C-alpha positions in Angstrom: 91.3 91.1 118.2 92.9 94.3 119.6 94.4 96.9 117.4 96.7 99.9 117.5 95.1 101.7 114.6 94.3 105.0 116.4 97.9 105.1 117.8 99.4 104.7 114.3 96.9 107.1 112.8 97.8 109.8 115.3 101.5 109.2 115.0 101.2 109.8 111.2 99.0 112.9 111.8 96.0 111.5 110.1 92.4 112.3 111.1 89.9 109.5 110.8 88.5 111.2 107.7 92.0 111.5 106.1 92.8 107.8 106.7 89.4 106.7 105.5 89.9 108.7 102.3 93.4 107.3 101.8 92.2 103.7 101.9 88.8 104.2 100.3 86.4 103.4 103.2 84.1 105.5 105.3 85.0 107.3 108.4 82.5 105.0 110.2 84.6 102.0 109.2 87.7 103.5 110.7 85.8 104.3 113.9 84.4 100.7 114.0 87.9 99.2 113.5 89.5 101.5 116.2 86.8 100.6 118.7 87.2 96.8 118.0 83.6 96.4 116.6 84.8 95.5 113.2 87.8 93.4 112.1 89.0 94.4 108.6 89.5 91.9 105.8 93.0 90.7 105.2 93.4 92.9 102.1 92.2 96.0 104.0 94.5 95.2 106.9 97.4 94.8 104.5 96.6 98.2 102.9 96.5 99.8 106.3 99.8 98.3 107.3 101.4 99.5 104.1 100.2 103.1 104.7 101.8 103.0 108.1 105.0 101.3 106.7 104.7 98.5 109.1 103.6 94.9 109.4 99.9 93.9 109.9 100.7 92.2 113.2 102.1 95.5 114.5 98.7 97.1 114.2 96.3 94.1 114.6 96.9 91.8 117.6 95.3 88.4 118.0 94.1 87.6 121.5 93.8 84.1 122.9 90.0 84.2 122.6 90.4 84.8 118.8 91.8 81.2 118.5 88.6 79.6 119.9 
């Protein structure tokens, strides 16, 4: 799964630390999500989308390989 988390984060002027603090996770979690090493749970993805005032699918993009 691809994501646009870093793009949204920068557009809102959040550092990785600030975003992590806002959603109650570690900075390492934010780094892992942004690098595609970790896919957030549905509740976490929804919280992230709410912070950025957008839909989950505008941040997290399923790829064809995710369906297999």
